[in-house]
C-alpha positions in Angstrom: 33.1 -2.2 42.2 33.3 1.0 40.1 35.2 3.3 42.5 38.5 3.5 44.2 39.1 5.3 47.6 42.6 6.8 48.2 43.9 8.1 51.4 47.2 9.8 51.4 49.4 10.1 54.5 49.6 13.5 56.2 47.2 14.7 53.6 43.9 15.1 55.3 42.0 14.6 52.1 40.4 11.5 50.7 40.0 11.0 46.9 37.3 8.7 45.3 38.3 7.8 41.8 36.1 6.3 39.2 37.4 3.5 37.2 34.8 3.9 34.4 35.3 7.5 33.6 37.7 10.5 34.4 36.0 11.6 37.5 37.3 12.4 41.0 35.5 13.3 44.2 37.6 15.1 47.0 36.7 14.8 50.7 38.5 17.1 53.0 39.4 17.1 56.7 39.6 13.3 57.0 40.7 12.7 60.5 43.0 9.7 60.1 44.9 8.6 56.9 44.1 5.0 57.6 41.1 2.5 57.9 40.1 4.0 61.2 38.4 6.9 59.5 36.4 4.6 57.0 33.5 2.4 57.7 31.5 0.5 55.0 28.0 -0.7 55.4 27.4 -4.5 55.1 25.2 -3.9 52.0 28.0 -2.2 50.3 26.0 0.9 49.5 27.0 3.3 52.1 30.3 4.5 53.2 31.0 6.5 56.5 34.0 8.8 56.8 35.2 10.3 60.0 36.4 13.9 59.9 37.7 16.7 62.1 37.3 20.4 61.3 38.0 23.4 63.6 38.1 21.0 66.6 34.9 19.4 65.9 34.4 15.7 65.0 32.0 15.0 62.1 30.8 12.2 60.1 29.8 12.1 56.4 27.8 9.3 54.9 28.0 8.6 51.3 25.7 6.6 49.0 27.6 4.4 46.6 26.0 3.6 43.2 27.4 2.0 40.1 27.8 5.4 38.3 28.1 8.1 40.9 28.7 8.8 44.7 26.4 11.2 46.5 26.3 12.7 50.0 23.5 11.1 52.0 24.1 13.3 55.4 26.8 15.0 57.2 26.5 15.7 61.0 28.5 16.8 64.0 29.1 14.2 66.8 29.3 14.7 70.4 32.7 13.2 71.0 36.0 14.8 72.2 38.3 12.9 70.2 36.8 10.2 68.1 38.8 7.2 67.3 36.9 5.2 64.9 33.4 4.1 63.6 31.5 0.9 62.8 28.3 0.1 61.0 25.9 -2.4 62.4 26.6 -5.8 61.1 22.9 -6.7 60.5 22.2 -4.3 57.6 20.4 -1.8 59.8 21.2 1.9 59.3 22.9 2.4 62.6 26.4 3.6 63.2 28.6 3.4 66.3 31.5 6.0 67.0 33.7 5.5 69.9 35.9 8.2 71.8 39.4 8.2 72.9 40.3 6.1 75.9 41.3 9.2 77.7 37.6 10.0 78.1 36.6 6.7 79.6 34.2 4.0 78.0 32.3 6.1 75.5 30.7 4.7 72.4 27.7 6.8 70.8 25.1 5.4 68.3 23.6 7.5 65.5 21.1 6.7 62.7 22.1 7.0 59.1 20.7 10.6 59.1 22.7 11.7 62.1 20.1 11.3 64.8 21.4 10.3 68.2 20.4 7.0 69.6 21.1 7.7 73.2 19.3 4.5 74.3 22.2 2.4 72.8 25.0 4.6 74.2 27.7 3.0 76.1 29.4 5.3 78.6 30.6 5.9 82.2 27.2 7.3 83.0 25.1 4.8 81.0 24.0 1.3 81.6 27.6 -0.2 81.9 28.8 2.3 84.6 30.7 -0.6 86.2 32.8 -1.0 83.2 34.6 2.3 83.1 38.3 1.2 83.6 40.8 2.7 81.2 38.5 3.5 78.4 37.7 1.4 75.3 40.5 -0.6 73.9 38.7 -3.2 71.6 35.2 -3.3 70.1 33.5 -6.2 68.3 30.1 -6.0 66.9 28.5 -9.2 65.6 25.1 -10.3 64.4 22.9 -13.0 65.7 19.5 -14.3 64.6 17.4 -11.3 65.3 19.8 -9.1 67.3 23.3 -8.0 67.6 26.0 -8.8 70.1 28.3 -6.0 71.2 31.7 -6.9 72.9 33.8 -4.2 74.4 37.1 -4.2 76.5 38.2 -1.5 78.8 42.0 -2.0 79.0 42.0 -3.6 82.4 41.2 -7.3 81.6 37.5 -6.6 81.5 35.1 -7.6 78.7 31.4 -6.4 78.5 29.0 -8.5 76.5 25.7 -7.1 75.7 22.8 -7.9 73.5 20.8 -5.1 71.9 17.9 -4.8 69.4 18.5 -1.8 67.1 14.9 -1.7 66.0 13.3 -1.6 69.5 16.2 0.1 71.0 16.4 -2.4 73.8 19.7 -3.4 75.5 20.5 -6.4 77.7 23.8 -6.7 79.5 24.8 -10.4 79.5 27.9 -10.5 81.4 31.2 -8.7 82.4 34.1 -11.1 82.0 37.1 -10.5 84.2 40.6 -12.2 83.7 41.7 -13.4 87.0 45.3 -13.1 88.3 45.4 -16.8 89.1 44.8 -19.7 86.7 42.8 -22.4 88.5 42.3 -25.7 87.2 39.6 -26.5 89.6 37.3 -23.7 88.2 38.2 -24.0 84.6 39.2 -26.7 82.1 42.9 -26.2 81.9 45.0 -27.7 79.3 48.8 -27.3 79.3 51.1 -27.9 76.4 54.0 -30.3 77.7 55.7 -30.7 74.3 55.1 -29.9 70.7 52.4 -32.5 70.3 51.0 -33.2 73.7 48.7 -31.6 76.2 47.7 -32.6 79.7 44.8 -31.7 81.9 45.8 -29.8 85.1 43.8 -29.3 88.3 46.3 -27.1 90.1 46.5 -23.3 90.3 49.4 -21.0 89.3 50.0 -17.3 88.4 48.3 -16.1 85.4 50.6 -13.1 84.9 54.1 -13.6 83.2 54.9 -10.0 82.5 53.4 -7.3 84.8 55.0 -4.5 82.9 53.2 -5.5 79.6 49.9 -4.2 81.2 46.4 -5.8 81.1 45.1 -4.7 77.7 43.6 -7.4 75.6 45.8 -8.4 72.6 43.1 -10.5 70.9 39.4 -10.8 71.1 37.5 -13.1 68.7 33.9 -14.3 68.7 32.7 -17.7 67.4 30.2 -18.4 64.6 27.1 -18.3 66.8 28.2 -15.8 69.4 28.2 -18.5 72.2 32.1 -18.5 72.9 34.7 -15.8 73.1 38.5 -16.2 72.8 40.9 -13.7 74.4 44.5 -13.2 75.1 46.0 -10.6 77.4 49.2 -8.7 77.1 50.7 -9.7 80.5 50.4 -13.5 79.5 50.7 -14.0 75.6 50.9 -17.7 76.2 47.5 -18.2 77.6 44.2 -18.5 75.5 40.9 -17.8 77.6 37.7 -19.5 76.3 34.7 -17.8 77.8 30.9 -18.6 77.2 29.0 -15.3 76.5 26.7 -15.6 79.5 29.0 -17.1 82.2 31.4 -14.9 84.2 34.1 -17.6 84.7 36.3 -18.9 82.0 35.1 -22.1 80.4 38.5 -23.4 79.4 42.2 -22.1 79.4 45.0 -23.4 77.1 48.4 -22.6 78.0 50.9 -22.8 75.3 54.8 -23.1 75.1 55.0 -20.1 72.6 53.1 -16.7 72.4 49.8 -16.5 70.5 49.9 -15.1 66.9 46.3 -15.5 65.8 42.9 -16.7 66.9 40.8 -18.2 64.3 37.3 -19.4 64.8 35.9 -21.6 62.1 33.4 -19.7 59.9 30.6 -22.2 60.3 31.5 -24.8 63.2 31.2 -22.9 66.6 33.2 -25.4 68.5 36.5 -25.3 66.4 39.2 -22.8 67.2 42.4 -22.7 65.4 45.5 -21.1 67.2 48.7 -20.0 65.5 51.7 -19.3 67.6 54.9 -17.6 67.0 56.9 -20.9 66.5 59.2 -20.8 63.5 57.5 -23.8 61.9 54.0 -23.1 60.6 51.5 -25.2 62.6 48.0 -24.9 64.1 46.8 -25.9 67.6 43.2 -26.8 67.2 40.7 -26.9 70.0 37.5 -28.8 68.9 36.1 -30.6 72.0 35.5 -29.9 75.7 36.5 -33.4 76.7 39.5 -34.0 74.4 42.9 -32.1 74.6 43.8 -29.7 71.8 45.6 -31.2 68.8 48.6 -30.0 66.8 48.6 -29.9 63.1 51.8 -29.3 61.1 51.4 -27.6 57.9 53.8 -28.8 55.3 55.8 -26.1 53.4 58.5 -27.3 51.0 60.2 -23.8 50.9 62.8 -22.4 53.3 60.7 -21.9 56.6 60.0 -18.3 57.3 58.8 -16.8 60.5 56.5 -14.4 58.6 53.3 -16.3 58.0 49.6 -15.9 58.5 46.7 -18.2 58.5 43.0 -17.5 57.3 39.8 -19.3 56.8 38.0 -19.2 53.5 34.6 -18.0 54.0 33.1 -19.8 51.1 32.4 -23.4 51.7 34.0 -26.2 49.3 31.6 -29.2 49.3 30.4 -28.2 52.7 33.8 -27.6 54.2 35.9 -24.5 54.6 39.5 -24.6 53.5 42.2 -22.8 55.6 45.2 -20.9 53.8 48.6 -20.5 55.0 50.4 -17.5 53.5 54.2 -17.0 53.9 56.6 -14.6 52.3 57.7 -17.3 49.8 54.5 -19.6 49.3 50.8 -20.2 49.6 49.3 -23.4 50.8 45.5 -24.3 50.8 44.0 -27.2 52.4 41.2 -28.8 54.7 41.6 -29.7 58.3 40.2 -33.2 59.2 40.0 -35.1 62.7 41.2 -38.7 62.6 41.3 -40.7 66.0 42.0 -37.6 67.9 44.7 -36.2 65.4 44.1 -33.1 63.2 45.5 -33.6 59.8 46.0 -31.0 56.9 44.9 -32.2 53.4 46.4 -30.0 50.6 44.0 -29.0 48.0 46.3 -27.5 45.5 50.1 -27.9 44.9 52.0 -25.5 46.9 52.5 -22.2 45.1 56.0 -21.0 45.6 56.8 -17.2 44.8 60.5 -18.1 44.0 61.7 -15.4 46.5 65.1 -15.1 48.1 65.3 -14.9 52.0 66.3 -11.2 51.7 63.7 -10.2 49.1 61.3 -7.5 50.2 57.9 -7.5 48.2 57.1 -4.1 50.1 59.9 -2.3 48.4 58.4 -0.7 45.2 60.8 0.6 42.5 59.6 3.6 40.6 61.4 6.0 38.3 61.6 8.7 41.2 62.4 6.0 43.9 64.6 3.1 42.8 64.4 0.1 44.8 67.2 -1.9 46.6 68.4 -3.2 43.2 68.9 -1.0 40.2 65.7 -0.8 38.1 68.1 -1.7 35.1 68.6 -5.1 36.6 65.8 -7.8 36.1 66.4 -11.3 36.9 64.7 -13.3 34.0 65.6 -16.7 35.3 62.3 -17.1 37.1 60.1 -16.2 34.2 62.1 -18.1 31.5 60.5 -21.3 30.4 62.2 -24.5 31.6 63.2 -25.5 28.1 65.1 -22.3 27.6 68.8 -22.3 27.9 71.1 -19.4 29.1 73.2 -19.7 25.8 72.6 -16.6 23.6 74.2 -16.2 20.2 76.5 -13.2 20.3 77.3 -11.2 17.2 80.3 -12.2 15.1 82.9 -9.5 14.0 81.9 -9.8 10.3 79.7 -7.0 9.1 76.7 -7.6 6.9 76.0 -5.3 4.0 74.1 -2.2 5.2 71.1 -0.8 3.4 71.3 2.4 1.8 70.8 5.5 4.1 71.1 3.2 7.2 72.6 4.6 10.4 76.0 3.3 11.5 75.6 0.1 13.7 76.5 0.7 17.3 79.1 -1.9 18.4 77.5 -4.6 20.8 80.3 -3.9 23.5 79.0 -0.4 23.8 75.3 -1.2 24.1 76.0 -4.1 26.6 78.2 -1.8 28.7 77.6 -1.8 32.5 75.3 1.2 33.1 76.8 1.8 36.6 80.2 2.4 34.9 78.8 5.1 32.6 78.3 5.1 28.8 81.3 4.9 26.5 82.2 8.2 24.9 80.8 7.1 21.3 77.7 5.4 22.6 74.5 7.0 21.2 72.1 8.3 24.0 68.7 6.7 23.5 65.7 8.0 25.5 64.1 5.4 27.8 60.7 5.9 26.3 61.8 4.5 23.0 60.9 1.0 22.0 64.6 -0.1 22.4 64.9 1.7 25.8 61.8 0.0 27.3 62.8 -3.5 25.9 66.2 -3.0 27.3 64.7 -2.7 30.9 62.5 -5.7 30.6 65.0 -8.2 29.4 68.7 -8.6 28.5 69.1 -7.5 24.8 71.6 -8.1 22.3 72.2 -6.2 19.1 72.7 -8.5 16.1 73.5 -6.5 12.8 71.3 -3.5 13.9 68.2 -5.4 15.2 67.1 -6.2 18.6 67.4 -9.7 19.9 64.9 -11.1 22.6 66.0 -14.0 24.7 62.4 -15.1 25.1 62.2 -16.0 21.3 62.8 -19.7 20.9 66.2 -20.9 19.9 64.8 -22.7 16.8 63.5 -19.3 15.3 66.9 -17.9 16.0 68.5 -20.7 14.0 66.1 -20.1 11.2 67.0 -16.4 11.2 70.6 -17.2 10.9 70.2 -19.6 8.0 67.9 -16.9 6.2 70.8 -14.3 6.9 73.5 -16.7 5.6 71.4 -17.6 2.4 70.8 -13.9 1.8 74.6 -13.3 2.1 75.5 -16.0 -0.2 72.9 -14.6 -2.8 74.3 -11.3 -2.6 77.8 -12.8 -3.1 76.9 -14.7 -6.1 75.1 -11.6 -7.6 78.3 -9.7 -7.2 80.5 -12.4 -8.7 78.1 -12.6 -11.8 78.2 -8.8 -12.2 82.1 -8.8 -12.0 82.4 -11.6 -14.5 80.1 -9.9 -17.0 81.9 -6.7 -16.7 85.3 -8.5 -17.1 83.9 -10.2 -20.4 82.9 -6.8 -21.8 86.4 -5.4 -21.3 88.1 -8.4 -22.9 85.6 -8.0 -25.9 86.5 -4.4 -26.3 90.2 -5.0 -26.3 90.0 -7.7 -28.9 88.1 -5.4 -31.3 
């Protein structure tokens, strides 16, 4: 990667910076200052940017090379208010752009040169006129063996699944999934969580809506590894996970949990394994892995203080044929493998837990810059975390005696003035040293102590400090003996002159 794309908030301009040479390319009229305006091709060689200029939506395609970036094409699109764009996942030069939900279910397709592919378009007057609803709310585009699967939701509990061939421009609607208002155990496999670790199979029926005011939009939509299963959650019932087969209109399985769903994570390679993370305080996973067995709960060990801010993710690359899962909290990272043993799912750590050493109130998103100090003064740096374990906090403070000064040296500043609290202001006689000097920079990186006019670094070993002290004492003794010999020789000369 030889370039960096920078989007500035409320700027409307994107900057592409080269990390190899002093070069910058500007792209004006970027519609959103977020990832919604950017789409990267699966091959990594093309970049699409959504723009809007003079009331007209536009798309610019850039070719990315190791040394330079070039404009491949730029064209207008027939949307009223485009909301995002996406490349085809199977490396074919096809781009999808969707319109605002206020204009219904509208998804337009274009070639890499800007030619409209109307045979693939999805809209209220197209092949999916029955799925108009409230407009597009979520879009997933995955790749199969020789085709792609497009999954779209309309904001009213409906999901369209269609299969399309980009080369032949053929489209096949597979199914329209509709979330019912009643959860019926006689039509779907229904698992209900009774306590933390136990699920029971239910045959009855009950209301599927817990919060009607939340609306019927989908809050999660995930596809498994071979596009045979979908997992969804709906805003009006965040505690229910719906599992659908891609060609069947009724839900295959429903999992009703005690806590709202935080994440749905299909295994990268095994299509029958789904990990569910909830909003429970303790990090744990609920794993669905069999149609005939109940889901299993797996507790993830975290030695640090439990935090409600955590996230799970699968590692795409396999390790000895298996994919690790990563738990990230605000304080630690834990990596391990999930294994099934007699119906139980267990977490096997691969590495010792990495602890960040942060306190509960620490905020890593708060950056401290010279123009924008953080919550703590930028003069304060806690070195207790980075000091080696054999290091002690004992630091040799300077004594009151003054060593001989070299000729022409500047007066030594008293340590009490340099170590003064910066929040209380500088003493009247303290010298003003610019922060860009060596002493100023080091004073911001670690606590410093001035010893006889030199800088003392607490990260230097205590043994070297003692050696320096001994060298100074030896030098002082040598200087004292030299002065005594000179005084004795001068006295002897005076006595000889008087006797003569």
